[in-house]
C-alpha positions in Angstrom: 0.5 -71.7 -5.2 1.8 -72.2 -8.8 -0.6 -71.2 -11.6 -1.2 -74.8 -12.9 -1.8 -76.1 -9.4 -4.5 -73.5 -8.8 -6.3 -74.4 -12.0 -6.1 -78.1 -11.1 -7.4 -77.6 -7.5 -10.2 -75.3 -8.5 -11.4 -77.5 -11.3 -13.6 -76.8 -14.3 -14.9 -73.5 -13.0 -11.4 -72.0 -12.8 -10.6 -73.4 -16.3 -13.8 -71.7 -17.6 -12.8 -68.5 -15.9 -9.4 -68.4 -17.4 -10.7 -69.5 -20.8 -13.2 -66.6 -20.8 -10.4 -64.1 -19.9 -8.3 -65.5 -22.8 -11.2 -65.1 -25.2 -11.9 -61.5 -24.0 -8.2 -60.7 -24.5 -8.2 -62.2 -28.0 -11.4 -60.3 -28.9 -9.9 -57.0 -27.7 -6.7 -57.6 -29.7 -8.8 -58.6 -32.7 -10.9 -55.5 -32.4 -7.8 -53.3 -32.3 -6.5 -55.0 -35.5 -9.8 -54.6 -37.3 -10.6 -51.0 -36.3 -9.5 -49.4 -39.6 -11.3 -46.2 -40.6 -14.0 -47.2 -43.1 -15.5 -43.8 -44.1 -15.0 -41.8 -47.3 -11.5 -40.6 -48.3 -10.4 -37.2 -49.8 -7.2 -37.6 -51.8 -5.7 -34.1 -51.5 -2.6 -34.7 -53.5 -3.1 -36.6 -56.8 -1.3 -36.3 -60.2 -2.7 -37.5 -63.5 0.5 -36.9 -65.5 1.1 -37.4 -69.2 2.8 -40.8 -68.8 -0.3 -42.2 -67.0 -2.9 -41.5 -69.6 -0.9 -40.3 -72.7 -3.9 -39.4 -74.9 -5.9 -42.4 -73.4 -3.2 -44.8 -74.8 -1.2 -44.9 -71.6 -1.3 -47.6 -68.9 -3.9 -45.8 -66.7 -6.8 -44.3 -68.7 -9.6 -42.6 -67.0 -11.6 -45.7 -66.4 -8.7 -47.4 -64.8 -7.8 -44.7 -62.3 -11.5 -44.1 -61.4 -11.9 -47.8 -60.7 -8.9 -47.6 -58.3 -10.5 -44.7 -56.5 -13.8 -46.4 -56.2 -12.2 -49.6 -54.9 -10.4 -47.5 -52.3 -13.4 -45.5 -51.2 -12.0 -42.2 -52.5 -14.9 -39.8 -53.1 -13.0 -36.6 -54.0 -9.5 -35.7 -55.2 -7.3 -32.6 -55.6 -6.0 -33.2 -59.2 -2.9 -31.5 -60.5 -1.1 -32.8 -63.5 1.8 -32.2 -65.9 0.5 -30.8 -68.2 -2.9 -29.5 -67.0 -4.6 -31.6 -69.7 -4.7 -34.6 -67.4 -6.7 -32.7 -64.8 -9.0 -31.3 -67.4 -9.6 -34.8 -68.7 -10.5 -36.2 -65.3 -12.7 -33.2 -64.4 -14.7 -33.3 -67.6 -15.1 -37.0 -68.2 -18.7 -38.4 -67.8 -17.0 -41.5 -66.3 -15.9 -39.3 -63.3 -19.5 -38.3 -62.5 -20.7 -41.9 -62.9 -18.0 -43.1 -60.5 -19.2 -40.6 -57.9 -15.8 -38.9 -57.7 -15.5 -35.1 -57.3 -12.5 -33.5 -58.9 -11.1 -30.4 -57.3 -8.9 -29.0 -60.2 -5.6 -27.2 -59.5 -3.4 -25.4 -62.0 0.0 -27.0 -62.2 3.0 -24.8 -63.1 4.8 -27.5 -65.1 4.3 -27.8 -68.9 7.3 -30.2 -68.9 10.0 -31.5 -66.6 12.3 -28.5 -67.3 9.8 -26.2 -65.5 10.5 -27.9 -62.2 13.8 -26.1 -61.7 13.0 -22.6 -63.2 9.3 -21.8 -62.7 9.9 -19.4 -59.8 11.7 -16.9 -62.2 9.8 -17.6 -65.4 7.3 -14.9 -66.2 5.6 -17.2 -68.8 4.6 -19.5 -66.0 2.7 -16.7 -64.3 1.0 -15.8 -67.6 0.0 -19.4 -68.1 -1.5 -19.6 -64.6 -3.5 -16.5 -65.3 -4.7 -17.8 -68.6 -5.7 -21.2 -67.2 -7.6 -19.6 -64.3 -9.5 -17.3 -66.7 -10.5 -20.3 -68.9 -11.2 -22.8 -66.1 -12.2 -26.4 -66.9 -15.2 -27.8 -68.7 -16.5 -28.9 -65.3 -15.9 -25.6 -63.5 -13.3 -23.2 -62.2 -9.8 -24.1 -60.9 -9.7 -24.1 -57.1 -6.0 -23.9 -56.5 -2.4 -23.7 -57.8 0.3 -26.4 -57.5 1.9 -28.7 -56.7 5.1 -26.8 -57.1 8.6 -27.6 -55.8 11.3 -25.4 -54.3 14.4 -27.4 -53.8 16.2 -24.3 -52.5 14.0 -22.4 -50.1 15.6 -19.1 -51.1 13.8 -19.4 -54.4 10.6 -18.7 -52.6 11.7 -15.1 -53.0 11.7 -15.4 -56.8 9.5 -12.9 -58.5 7.1 -15.4 -59.9 6.7 -17.3 -56.6 5.8 -14.0 -54.9 3.3 -13.1 -57.6 1.7 -16.5 -57.5 1.2 -16.3 -53.7 -0.4 -12.9 -54.0 -2.5 -14.0 -56.9 -3.7 -17.1 -55.0 -4.8 -15.1 -52.0 -6.5 -12.5 -54.1 -8.5 -15.2 -55.9 -9.1 -17.3 -52.8 -7.1 -20.2 -54.3 -5.4 -22.9 -52.3 -1.7 -23.5 -53.0 -0.1 -26.9 -52.8 3.6 -26.5 -52.2 6.4 -29.0 -51.9 8.9 -27.0 -49.8 10.8 -27.0 -46.5 9.8 -25.1 -43.4 12.0 -22.1 -44.2 10.1 -21.7 -47.5 6.8 -21.8 -45.7 7.7 -18.5 -43.9 9.0 -16.9 -47.1 6.0 -17.8 -49.2 3.6 -16.6 -46.5 5.5 -13.3 -46.3 4.7 -12.8 -50.1 0.9 -12.6 -49.4 -1.0 -9.4 -48.6 -2.1 -10.9 -45.3 1.4 -12.1 -44.4 0.1 -15.6 -44.2 -3.0 -15.0 -42.1 -5.4 -15.6 -44.9 -3.2 -17.7 -47.2 -4.7 -21.2 -48.0 -1.4 -23.1 -48.2 -1.4 -26.9 -48.3 2.1 -28.1 -47.2 2.8 -31.1 -49.4 4.1 -34.0 -47.2 4.1 -31.6 -44.2 7.8 -31.2 -44.9 9.2 -34.1 -46.8 12.7 -33.3 -45.5 11.4 -34.2 -42.1 10.8 -30.9 -40.3 10.6 -31.7 -36.5 7.1 -32.1 -35.1 7.7 -29.1 -32.8 8.5 -26.9 -35.9 5.3 -28.2 -37.7 3.3 -27.3 -34.5 4.8 -23.8 -34.5 3.9 -23.2 -38.1 0.3 -24.4 -37.7 0.0 -22.1 -34.7 1.4 -19.1 -36.7 -0.6 -19.5 -39.9 -4.3 -20.3 -39.2 -5.1 -21.6 -42.6 -2.0 -23.7 -43.2 -2.9 -27.4 -43.8 -0.5 -30.4 -43.7 -0.8 -33.1 -46.4 0.7 -36.4 -45.1 1.9 -38.5 -48.1 5.6 -39.5 -47.7 5.8 -37.8 -44.3 8.9 -39.2 -42.5 8.3 -40.3 -38.9 4.5 -40.4 -39.2 4.4 -44.1 -38.4 6.7 -46.5 -36.7 6.8 -50.2 -35.8 5.4 -51.4 -32.5 6.8 -54.3 -30.4 5.1 -56.8 -32.8 6.5 -55.1 -35.9 3.1 -53.6 -36.9 3.1 -50.1 -38.3 1.5 -47.6 -35.9 1.2 -43.8 -35.5 4.3 -42.5 -33.8 3.3 -41.0 -30.4 4.5 -37.5 -31.2 2.5 -37.5 -34.4 -0.6 -38.9 -32.8 -0.4 -36.0 -30.3 -0.1 -33.5 -33.0 -3.0 -34.9 -35.0 -5.1 -34.8 -31.9 -4.0 -31.2 -31.2 -4.9 -30.0 -34.7 -7.5 -32.4 -36.0 -8.9 -29.9 -38.5 -5.5 -29.1 -40.1 -4.4 -32.3 -41.8 -5.2 -34.1 -45.1 -4.1 -37.3 -46.8 -2.9 -37.8 -50.4 -1.6 -40.5 -52.8 1.0 -38.4 -54.7 0.7 -40.4 -57.9 3.8 -38.7 -59.3 4.9 -41.9 -61.1 2.9 -44.7 -62.6 4.0 -47.1 -59.9 2.0 -45.2 -57.4 -1.1 -45.9 -59.4 -0.4 -49.7 -59.3 -0.3 -49.5 -55.5 -3.1 -47.0 -55.1 -5.4 -49.2 -53.0 -2.5 -50.2 -50.7 -1.7 -46.6 -50.1 -5.3 -45.8 -49.1 -5.5 -48.9 -46.9 -2.3 -47.7 -45.1 -4.1 -44.5 -44.3 -7.2 -46.4 -43.1 -5.1 -48.4 -40.8 -3.5 -45.6 -38.9 -6.6 -43.4 -39.1 -8.3 -46.2 -37.2 -6.1 -45.6 -34.2 -7.6 -42.1 -33.8 -11.0 -41.2 -32.3 -13.7 -41.6 -34.9 -14.4 -37.9 -35.4 -10.7 -37.1 -35.8 -10.2 -40.0 -38.3 -13.1 -38.8 -40.4 -11.9 -35.2 -40.3 -8.4 -36.1 -41.6 -9.7 -38.8 -44.0 -12.5 -36.7 -45.5 -14.1 -33.7 -43.7 -11.1 -31.3 -43.7 -10.8 -31.5 -47.5 -14.5 -31.3 -47.9 -14.7 -28.1 -45.8 -11.7 -26.6 -47.5 -13.4 -27.0 -51.0 -17.1 -26.7 -49.9 -18.1 -30.3 -50.6 -20.8 -32.2 -48.7 -19.6 -33.5 -45.3 -21.7 -36.6 -45.8 -21.2 -37.8 -49.4 
């Protein structure tokens, strides 16, 4: 019997039944749309570069960026800046404490843009890192080194790159590295433990798009390797309705290694500050597709554990 005839024959009771089913389906769909992760966020890849603050005369002074963090529910950040003055400013400002944001300061290797292409062979960079580490910030010691770039993985064998990796492991510092998967192996080989005790955060988890199987293998090989997910190609893809969702292979990897991933804004240019809240809301959307404990781990707890912050801020 056709669907419409059945409804007509069975009368109001059938209509009510089908109406209830429709309402339930709509409610389920609505819940799926509204299930964004709503817990605290740890931004593990943030820059407060010269052009953002520029002696507090820039477009994004301390009060501005802190307001953006508060609006987005960001409670802690890894800050690394060109030059390091930006990080020191954020770490020492009374406004930062008032905003309830914890700054985890990293020593960046770049005094200027020219350093991007030569730091790995420049002994003055290693001297600068040692001096900055010895001084610390007004709010406490540096907790890491980076972000640094290696556009050619062979430069991971540069003398300064090797010294920095050994220094970081000796001082229990994390390293934030924008490199490909080949350079991960080379950098790990420079450490006394051959990567078994190296606290390396892989910026973008391979921005060049290392295959998920290769990421999986590296996480298995190096027990303290962490993947930071800003700009990661293939992380999300469109569903049948055109909505952005976690790609299946990435969902599987995040569930396999829930304690090994971090999120980040990578505010490397001022435009990223202008869209800071949208970046964080994008994370909240796909984190909401994961089990609640996994979402909180990636959104907050992994970073909190890594830098010994409270798990319940």
